[in-house]
C-alpha atoms as a printed R data frame, in Angstrom:
    type eleno elety resid chain resno       x       y       z
1   ATOM     1    CA   MET     A     1 -68.357  42.812  -2.619
2   ATOM     2    CA   ASP     A     2 -71.186  41.049  -1.011
3   ATOM     3    CA   GLY     A     3 -71.367  39.096   2.265
4   ATOM     4    CA   ARG     A     4 -71.171  35.752  -0.086
5   ATOM     5    CA   GLY     A     5 -68.424  36.808  -1.977
6   ATOM     6    CA   ARG     A     6 -66.785  37.917   1.414
7   ATOM     7    CA   LEU     A     7 -67.662  34.298   2.706
8   ATOM     8    CA   ALA     A     8 -66.317  32.473  -0.333
9   ATOM     9    CA   VAL     A     9 -62.815  34.223  -0.386
10  ATOM    10    CA   GLU     A    10 -62.371  33.838   3.632
11  ATOM    11    CA   GLN     A    11 -63.091  29.673   3.120
12  ATOM    12    CA   ARG     A    12 -60.563  29.849  -0.165
13  ATOM    13    CA   GLU     A    13 -58.124  31.547   2.363
14  ATOM    14    CA   ALA     A    14 -58.829  28.836   4.706
15  ATOM    15    CA   GLU     A    15 -58.524  26.106   2.867
16  ATOM    16    CA   TRP     A    16 -55.136  27.311   1.646
17  ATOM    17    CA   ARG     A    17 -53.935  27.838   5.190
18  ATOM    18    CA   ARG     A    18 -55.372  24.153   6.055
19  ATOM    19    CA   ILE     A    19 -53.260  23.083   3.005
20  ATOM    20    CA   THR     A    20 -50.332  25.363   3.598
21  ATOM    21    CA   VAL     A    21 -50.252  24.631   7.010
22  ATOM    22    CA   THR     A    22 -50.617  20.633   6.325
23  ATOM    23    CA   PHE     A    23 -47.913  20.314   3.441
24  ATOM    24    CA   PHE     A    24 -45.452  22.975   3.998
25  ATOM    25    CA   PRO     A    25 -44.163  21.069   7.135
26  ATOM    26    CA   MET     A    26 -44.292  17.657   4.881
27  ATOM    27    CA   ALA     A    27 -42.581  19.268   2.443
28  ATOM    28    CA   ILE     A    28 -39.644  20.523   4.357
29  ATOM    29    CA   ALA     A    29 -39.516  16.826   5.796
30  ATOM    30    CA   ALA     A    30 -39.412  15.371   2.615
31  ATOM    31    CA   LEU     A    31 -36.277  17.995   1.262
32  ATOM    32    CA   SER     A    32 -34.477  17.183   4.910
33  ATOM    33    CA   LEU     A    33 -34.925  13.533   4.060
34  ATOM    34    CA   VAL     A    34 -33.282  14.132   0.678
35  ATOM    35    CA   THR     A    35 -30.422  16.098   2.221
36  ATOM    36    CA   SER     A    36 -29.957  13.374   4.811
37  ATOM    37    CA   ILE     A    37 -29.525  10.723   2.001
38  ATOM    38    CA   TYR     A    38 -27.416  12.676  -0.083
39  ATOM    39    CA   ASN     A    39 -25.204  13.481   2.700
40  ATOM    40    CA   GLY     A    40 -25.065   9.831   3.816
41  ATOM    41    CA   TYR     A    41 -23.936   9.124  -0.336
42  ATOM    42    CA   LEU     A    42 -21.209  12.030   0.408
43  ATOM    43    CA   ASN     A    43 -19.954  10.593   3.743
44  ATOM    44    CA   ASN     A    44 -19.549   6.960   2.031
45  ATOM    45    CA   ARG     A    45 -17.704   8.224  -0.798
46  ATOM    46    CA   PHE     A    46 -15.327  10.370   1.480
47  ATOM    47    CA   VAL     A    47 -14.828   7.519   3.634
48  ATOM    48    CA   ASP     A    48 -14.532   5.135   0.406
49  ATOM    49    CA   LEU     A    49 -11.661   7.893  -0.629
50  ATOM    50    CA   ILE     A    50  -9.689   8.081   2.524
51  ATOM    51    CA   GLU     A    51  -9.641   4.124   3.110
52  ATOM    52    CA   ASN     A    52  -8.249   3.777  -0.563
53  ATOM    53    CA   ASN     A    53  -5.824   6.400  -0.444
54  ATOM    54    CA   VAL     A    54  -4.831   4.540   3.030
55  ATOM    55    CA   ALA     A    55  -4.177   1.793   1.536
56  ATOM    56    CA   ARG     A    56  -2.231   2.921  -1.760
57  ATOM    57    CA   LEU     A    57  -0.044   4.879   0.623
58  ATOM    58    CA   GLU     A    58   0.366   1.930   2.898
59  ATOM    59    CA   TYR     A    59   1.398  -0.056  -1.011
60  ATOM    60    CA   MET     A    60   3.784   2.716  -1.543
61  ATOM    61    CA   ARG     A    61   5.607   2.511   1.937
62  ATOM    62    CA   THR     A    62   6.233  -1.155   1.578
63  ATOM    63    CA   CYS     A    63   7.687  -0.892  -2.010
64  ATOM    64    CA   LYS     A    64   9.782   1.915  -0.609
65  ATOM    65    CA   GLU     A    65  10.713  -0.415   2.436
66  ATOM    66    CA   ILE     A    66  11.268  -3.814   0.405
67  ATOM    67    CA   ILE     A    67  14.002  -1.483  -2.043
68  ATOM    68    CA   ASP     A    68  15.464  -0.515   1.285
69  ATOM    69    CA   ALA     A    69  15.648  -4.248   2.649
70  ATOM    70    CA   TYR     A    70  17.411  -5.314  -0.884
71  ATOM    71    CA   PHE     A    71  19.836  -2.934  -0.931
72  ATOM    72    CA   GLN     A    72  20.627  -3.781   2.950
73  ATOM    73    CA   VAL     A    73  21.235  -7.413   1.773
74  ATOM    74    CA   LYS     A    74  23.484  -5.944  -1.140
75  ATOM    75    CA   VAL     A    75  25.554  -4.143   1.387
76  ATOM    76    CA   ARG     A    76  25.815  -6.995   4.048
77  ATOM    77    CA   ALA     A    77  26.528  -9.471   1.171
78  ATOM    78    CA   GLY     A    78  29.238  -7.043   0.610
79  ATOM    79    CA   ALA     A    79  31.050  -6.370   3.969
80  ATOM    80    CA   LEU     A    80  30.898 -10.528   4.221
81  ATOM    81    CA   SER     A    81  33.022 -11.050   1.291
82  ATOM    82    CA   GLY     A    82  35.035  -8.102   2.201
83  ATOM    83    CA   GLN     A    83  35.685  -9.663   5.528
84  ATOM    84    CA   GLY     A    84  35.893 -13.461   3.589
85  ATOM    85    CA   ASP     A    85  38.312 -12.141   1.114
86  ATOM    86    CA   ALA     A    86  40.719 -10.302   4.399
87  ATOM    87    CA   SER     A    87  40.484 -13.965   5.564
88  ATOM    88    CA   ARG     A    88  41.990 -15.492   2.212
89  ATOM    89    CA   ARG     A    89  44.807 -13.050   1.855
90  ATOM    90    CA   GLY     A    90  46.002 -14.373   5.421
91  ATOM    91    CA   GLY     A    91  44.270 -11.867   7.757
92  ATOM    92    CA   PRO     A    92  42.655 -12.941  10.560
93  ATOM    93    CA   ALA     A    93  39.161 -14.465  10.055
94  ATOM    94    CA   LEU     A    94  36.942 -11.502  10.538
95  ATOM    95    CA   THR     A    95  33.744 -12.896   9.655
96  ATOM    96    CA   THR     A    96  31.891 -13.479  12.674
97  ATOM    97    CA   PRO     A    97  28.454 -15.280  13.256
98  ATOM    98    CA   ARG     A    98  26.770 -11.579  14.060
99  ATOM    99    CA   ASP     A    99  27.442 -11.021  10.374
100 ATOM   100    CA   GLN     A   100  26.228 -13.721   9.059
101 ATOM   101    CA   PHE     A   101  23.106 -13.095  11.181
102 ATOM   102    CA   GLY     A   102  22.992  -9.675   9.977
103 ATOM   103    CA   ALA     A   103  22.713 -10.517   6.574
104 ATOM   104    CA   ALA     A   104  20.210 -13.382   7.186
105 ATOM   105    CA   GLU     A   105  18.149 -10.890   9.226
106 ATOM   106    CA   ALA     A   106  18.336  -8.793   6.429
107 ATOM   107    CA   VAL     A   107  17.334 -11.237   3.702
108 ATOM   108    CA   ALA     A   108  14.435 -12.611   6.015
109 ATOM   109    CA   ARG     A   109  13.412  -8.787   5.900
110 ATOM   110    CA   PHE     A   110  13.117  -8.851   2.328
111 ATOM   111    CA   GLY     A   111  10.975 -11.570   2.611
112 ATOM   112    CA   ALA     A   112   8.357 -11.203   4.631
113 ATOM   113    CA   LEU     A   113   8.205  -7.593   3.038
114 ATOM   114    CA   GLY     A   114   7.591  -9.510  -0.550
115 ATOM   115    CA   THR     A   115   5.453 -12.031   1.319
116 ATOM   116    CA   TYR     A   116   3.272  -9.134   2.420
117 ATOM   117    CA   LEU     A   117   3.176  -7.561  -1.122
118 ATOM   118    CA   ALA     A   118   2.544 -10.654  -2.894
119 ATOM   119    CA   ASN     A   119  -0.565 -10.980  -0.353
120 ATOM   120    CA   LEU     A   120  -1.925  -8.268  -1.986
121 ATOM   121    CA   ARG     A   121  -1.278  -9.449  -5.458
122 ATOM   122    CA   ASP     A   122  -1.628 -13.043  -7.714
123 ATOM   123    CA   GLU     A   123   0.487 -16.285  -7.133
124 ATOM   124    CA   LYS     A   124   2.595 -15.204 -10.054
125 ATOM   125    CA   THR     A   125   4.261 -12.381  -7.971
126 ATOM   126    CA   ARG     A   126   4.136 -14.403  -4.789
127 ATOM   127    CA   GLU     A   127   6.211 -17.121  -6.316
128 ATOM   128    CA   ARG     A   128   8.440 -14.628  -8.165
129 ATOM   129    CA   TYR     A   129   9.276 -12.475  -4.569
130 ATOM   130    CA   THR     A   130   9.900 -16.582  -3.052
131 ATOM   131    CA   GLN     A   131  12.309 -16.991  -5.664
132 ATOM   132    CA   LEU     A   132  13.989 -13.580  -5.324
133 ATOM   133    CA   THR     A   133  14.229 -14.533  -1.621
134 ATOM   134    CA   TRP     A   134  15.916 -18.340  -2.150
135 ATOM   135    CA   ALA     A   135  18.541 -16.104  -4.600
136 ATOM   136    CA   LEU     A   136  19.499 -13.842  -2.023
137 ATOM   137    CA   GLU     A   137  20.003 -16.401   0.521
138 ATOM   138    CA   LYS     A   138  22.241 -18.365  -1.661
139 ATOM   139    CA   ILE     A   139  24.297 -15.229  -2.239
140 ATOM   140    CA   VAL     A   140  24.636 -14.280   1.437
141 ATOM   141    CA   ALA     A   141  25.806 -17.751   2.157
142 ATOM   142    CA   ASP     A   142  28.077 -17.703  -0.410
143 ATOM   143    CA   ALA     A   143  29.568 -14.500   0.093
144 ATOM   144    CA   PRO     A   144  32.655 -15.192   2.441
145 ATOM   145    CA   ALA     A   145  33.644 -17.524  -0.192
146 ATOM   146    CA   THR     A   146  33.531 -15.000  -2.987
147 ATOM   147    CA   ALA     A   147  35.808 -12.407  -3.793
148 ATOM   148    CA   PRO     A   148  34.476  -8.425  -3.648
149 ATOM   149    CA   ALA     A   149  35.287  -8.257  -7.257
150 ATOM   150    CA   GLU     A   150  33.288 -11.714  -8.015
151 ATOM   151    CA   LEU     A   151  29.920 -10.520  -5.759
152 ATOM   152    CA   PRO     A   152  28.122  -8.117  -8.849
153 ATOM   153    CA   LYS     A   153  27.904 -10.952 -11.058
154 ATOM   154    CA   HIS     A   154  26.086 -12.942  -8.410
155 ATOM   155    CA   PHE     A   155  23.835 -10.690  -8.063
156 ATOM   156    CA   GLN     A   156  23.055  -9.208 -11.394
157 ATOM   157    CA   LYS     A   157  20.635 -12.050 -11.885
158 ATOM   158    CA   ALA     A   158  18.792 -10.784  -8.811
159 ATOM   159    CA   ASP     A   159  19.322  -7.218  -9.511
160 ATOM   160    CA   GLY     A   160  17.595  -7.705 -12.824
161 ATOM   161    CA   GLU     A   161  14.485  -9.765 -10.844
162 ATOM   162    CA   PHE     A   162  13.883  -7.083  -8.280
163 ATOM   163    CA   GLY     A   163  13.780  -4.188 -11.079
164 ATOM   164    CA   SER     A   164  11.318  -5.671 -12.641
165 ATOM   165    CA   LEU     A   165   9.461  -6.529  -9.263
166 ATOM   166    CA   ASN     A   166   9.882  -3.216  -7.992
167 ATOM   167    CA   ASP     A   167   8.415  -1.601 -11.400
168 ATOM   168    CA   ASP     A   168   5.798  -3.949 -10.731
169 ATOM   169    CA   CYS     A   169   5.869  -2.735  -7.278
170 ATOM   170    CA   VAL     A   170   5.237   1.065  -8.096
171 ATOM   171    CA   ARG     A   171   2.915   0.734 -11.143
172 ATOM   172    CA   SER     A   172   0.416  -1.352  -8.766
173 ATOM   173    CA   ALA     A   173   0.301   1.082  -6.248
174 ATOM   174    CA   LYS     A   174  -0.394   3.864  -8.809
175 ATOM   175    CA   SER     A   175  -2.701   1.949 -10.358
176 ATOM   176    CA   LYS     A   176  -4.632   1.234  -6.490
177 ATOM   177    CA   ARG     A   177  -8.037   3.049  -6.656
178 ATOM   178    CA   MET     A   178  -8.083   6.461  -5.502
């Protein structure tokens, strides 16, 4: 190889080094940028997943709590009915304002949980929870004057409506986006 050939090879190598030194860091920076953008996308997806799962679990927990509240109303109404029945049979009046307040408090808790669930749904669901709460208030108010054997008849319509709302609650919680 003569001097000119060698010079041409050295010039090409120098040009290649210059191009490599210039563009290699730019390629690394571009790959780093793409990786950073993808990482941001994955982080956003992860945050969305966690937020939606927390919302779904909160809704399910509230469904569980409203079931408990409904059955607390039934138990307290049953206690008021039994106490009223003993009083009607000539026994001492066992129904106290504290018992009546406890039953009213159970209805209020049911109403509050129903309102919370209805706020996450449509107007029709809100109306259904409101109507059921009013029906429970009436049942509890009438419980001391209702014979224990008659109380299930008073709860019959409320039980059907509650069952329907409970099915809707669970279905809605399960359908929440994850």
